[in-house]
C-alpha positions in Angstrom: -4.9 1.0 -18.2 -4.9 3.8 -16.7 -2.9 4.0 -13.5 -1.7 6.5 -10.5 1.5 5.4 -8.6 1.3 7.2 -5.4 2.8 6.9 -1.9 0.4 7.5 1.3 1.6 8.5 4.9 -0.3 6.1 7.4 1.4 6.6 10.6 4.5 8.3 9.4 5.1 5.3 7.4 4.4 4.6 3.4 1.9 2.8 2.1 2.2 2.2 -1.8 -1.2 2.5 -4.2 -2.2 2.4 -7.2 -5.0 3.6 -9.1 -7.0 1.9 -11.6 -9.1 3.9 -13.8 -10.7 1.9 -15.9 -11.9 -0.5 -12.6 -12.3 2.2 -10.8 -10.4 0.7 -7.7 -7.4 1.3 -5.6 -4.7 -1.6 -5.5 -2.8 -1.3 -1.8 0.3 -3.3 -0.9 -0.6 -5.1 1.9 2.9 -6.1 2.8 3.1 -2.0 4.0 0.1 -2.3 5.4 1.4 -5.1 7.8 4.2 -3.2 8.1 1.9 -0.4 9.6 -0.2 -2.5 11.8 2.5 -5.0 13.4 5.7 -2.6 13.3 7.4 -5.8 11.8 11.0 -5.9 10.9 10.2 -8.9 8.8 6.4 -8.4 7.4 7.0 -10.8 4.8 6.2 -13.5 7.2 2.9 -12.9 7.8 
């Protein structure tokens, strides 16, 4: 599996992503997305 790890910047916060070239799909860290959307100090609680 060919992976490209990148970090996207959204509203000045990092969102971790991984590209799966075989499936041609992005995988996005949901905890990072929750952090950006809710500004929670403990996003794992969601």
